[in-house]
N, C-alpha and C positions, 0 to 999 in steps of 0.2 A: 495313267492310261494314255496311249498314243492317239493322236488325232490326224486323220488324213482327209484332205479335201481337194477336189479337182474342179477348176473353173474353165468354162469355155465362153469366150467373148463377155466375160464378166458375170456370167450366170453360173451358180453352183450346179455342176453336173453330177457329181458323185461324191460320197464321203464314207469314211469308215472302211475303205478297202485295205487289204494287207500290204505290207511293205514290199513283198516280192512282186507286187503287181504294178510297180511304178512305171515300168516301160510301157505297159499297155495304155496308160493314160497320157503318155508323152508323145505318142506317135502322130497325133494331130498337131498341126502347126499353130492352131489358135487356142490351144489349151495350156493352162499353167496349173501347177499343183503346190499345195502347202501341206507339209508333214510336220507335226509337232511330236517330238519324242520326249516322253517323260521318264527320267532315269533309265535311259536305254541300256540294254545288255550289250556286251561286246559283239554278240552275234547280230543284233539289230543294227548297230552302227556299221558293222562290216558289210551287211546286206546293202544298206543305203550307199555306203562308200563305193562298193563295187558297181552299183547300178549307175551312180552319178559321177564316178571317177574323182572322188574327193581326195585331196592331198592328205598324207598321213600326219603331217604336222598340224593341219587344221583339225583333223579328227582327235588328235591328242589334246589340242587346246579346248575342244568342246567338252572333254571329260575332266579337265583340270579346274579345280575350284579356285575362286577368288582371282580370276583373270582381270587384268586392267581393261577398261572399255577401249576397244580398238577396232580398226577395219583393215584387214590384210587382203592383198590380191594374190591369187595363184593362177596357174596356167588355164585351168578349166572352170574356175569358180572363185568367188570372194568369200571371206570369212568375217563375221561380225560378232563382237562380244559387247554386251550392254547389261544394265541393271535397271529394274523397276524398283521404286522405293515407295514406302508409306510411313507415316508418322503416327506414333501412338501419342495422342494428345494428353492422355492422363499422365504418362511417365516422361514424355518428351524424347523417348528412344526412337531411333530411326531404324526401320526394318528394310532390308535389301534382298532382292530376288534376282539371281543371275540368270541370264539367258544367252545362248550362243546360236548363231544362224549361219548356215551355208547358203550362198546365193548363186544359183546357176541361171542361164538364160531362160529356163522354163520351170524352175522349181525353187521353192524356198523351204529349207529344212531348219526348223528350230529345235533346240535341245534345252530342256529344262532339267536342272540338277536337283530341284526340290519342288514341293508343292506350294511354295510361298508366292510363286508368280501367278497372278490371277488370269489364267488362260481363258476362262469363260468371259471375262470382261474384255479381253482382247478380241474374241470371236464376235461379241456384240458390237465392238468398235468397228470391226471390218464390215459387218453387215450394214451398219449405219452409213458407210461410205462405199457401198457395193458398186455404185456406178463407176468408181475410179478403177476397179479391177479390170476394166476393158483395156487398160494400158499395160497389163501384164505384170511381170515380176516387180517392176519398179513401184507399182501401186501397192502390192502386198508388202514390200519392204517399207514403203512410206507409212502404211497403216500400222506396222509394228513400231516403227521409230516415233511416229506421232503419238501412239499410245504411251510409250515410255517417256517421252519428253513432256507430254501433258501431266503425267504423274510427278515428274520432277518439278514442274511449274506449280502444281497444286501443293506440293509439299513445302516449297519455298514460301508460298503464300500462307500456309498454316503456321510455319515457323515465324513469319512476320507477325501474325496475330498473337502467337504465344509471347513474343518479345514485347509487344505493346502491353499485354497484360503484366509482364514483368516490370515494365516502366511504371505502371500504376502502383504496383506494390512498392517500388523503390521510393516513391514520393508520398506514400501514405503516411498519415500522422502517426499511426501505430507502427512499431518497429517490426519488420519482417526480414531481418538480416539473414537468419538461417534459411528461410524459404528462398530468398533472392539468390543467395550463394549456391544453394543446391540446384535450383532451376537454371541458373546461369551456366553452371558446369554441364548439366544435361543438354541444354540447347547448344552450347558451344561444341560439345562432343558430336552431336548430331550434325551440326553444320560442317564440321571437319570431314565427317564421313560422306556427307552429301556432296561436298566440293570434290571429293575423290572420284565420284561417278559423273558429276555434271560437267566439270571442266574438260575432261577428255572428249566429251561428246561434241564439242565445238570442232575439234580436229576430225572426228569421225564424219560428221555431216559435211564438213568442208571438203573432205577427200571424195565423198560419194558424188557431190555435185560438180566436181571438176569435169570439164569437157573431155579430157583425154581418157577418163575412166569409162565413158560411154555407157553408163548404167541408167542415167535419167534422160528419158526422151523429152523433146521440147514441150509436150503437153503437160508433163509432170513437173517441169522446172519451177513454175510459180509456187507449187505446193512445197517443194523442198526448200525454196528460198524462204517461205514463211516459216517452215520448220527450223531453219537455221537462225532466223530472227528470234524464235522462241528460246532456242538454246542460248543465244547471246544474252537475252534478258534474264533467263534463269541463272546463268553464270554471274552476271553483274550483280543481280539481286543477292545471290548467295555471298558474294564477296562483301557487299555492303552490310549484310546482316552480321557477318563475322566481326567486322569492325564495330558494329553497334553493340554486340554482346560484350566485346572487350571494353567499350566505353562504359557500359552499364556496370561491369565489374569494378572498373576503376572509380566510377562515381559512387558506388556503394561503399567502397573503402574510404573515400573522402567523407561521405556522410557519417560513417561510423566514427571517423576521427573527429569530425566537428561535434558530434554528440558527446564523445568522450571529453572533449575540451569544455563543453558546456557543463557537463556533470562535475568535472573537476573544479571549474570556476564556482559553481554553486556550493559544492562541498567546502571549498576553501572559504567562501564568504560566510557560510554559517559557522564554520570553525572559528573565524575571527570574531563573530558576534558572541559566540559561546565563551570565547577566551576572556571577554570583558568581565562578566560576573565572576568567572573563575579567579581572575587576577584581583578583583576588588575583595571578594570574600577571603581570598588567601591573605590579602594585606590586613584586613580587619581581623583575621584569625591569629595574628601574631600575639603571643603571650607577653605583650609589653604595653605600657601605658601610652595612649595616644588621645587626641581630641575626641571626646565622646566615648571613651573606654568605659565599659560596664554601665553605660547610660543608654536610655531609650533614644536619645538624639543620635547616637552613633549608628543605631540600626536604621533609623529613618534616613540618615545621610547616606549610608552605604546603599540602601534600597533605591533612593532617588538617583544616585550616581549610576547604578547598574541600569536602571530604566532609561535614563537620558542617553547614556553612551550607546546602549544596545539599539535603541530606536534611531539614534543618529547614524550609527553604522548601517543599519538596515536601509534608511532612506538614501544614504550615499550609494550603497551597492545597487539599490533599485534604480537610481538615476543613471548609473553606469551600465545598467542592463546585465549586472552580474547575478541577479536573482530574479 
């Protein structure tokens, strides 16, 4: 479902109007409009493109899936591509929702390619900062980017919490090797996907706030600078978490190797202890005369020898921490 909104001096003046009525809402100098197109038909896109003089390459980019986050400049407008993200805490899988936007001096046109993008949450976010819309399109664009970047930041924070849980499993007394390996793989895959959409946003925001672009007025500059700081923090946090997950994987392999060494050491020690009675009973089982042969004293001697040597080996291995 398409969404259309018209603001005048930061106040919502009209909403739900048809696409062919955009010109009527742009005739006043103090009005700006926001149009959200959900899975637009070629006719809808062409209608908007004709009324706002949109470049054909930008229109093509708005309909192409899996675009890289970017900000391009054209003669009559700018074009933005970005992703909202969300993390499924149960599976560790990262979900992404692509959105494209045409930015003109008086109109912001967003294009959603599926229903994964939480448009109602974006509307609520804009309404909570309605006072900023008095600054025009730059404020609407800031609201969109701030909503997206906040989602990136929240997702990174959730991933950090998931990794802390993974660390607890890693050093638990009970073995969780399978869970740690599976969870590490899922989180690392999500971090790789997140990095692909978070890292380019640094370049996007940096381009928008450049003075020669003349898109951000002086009043909105502090908000965009704060937005840029959030992007940098999300980027650096994502990079550090990727390194941390790699460290967890390596540590888990090291712990598995140490456990295997301990098990091997214990098994070898018990095998050495068991070898003592085996050797003694084998010696006394020879069908040859020897001291104590066919006498009770021989049985007692062999039993004592087995007990003394076995206990002696046990104490030695215990002292060396092999058992």
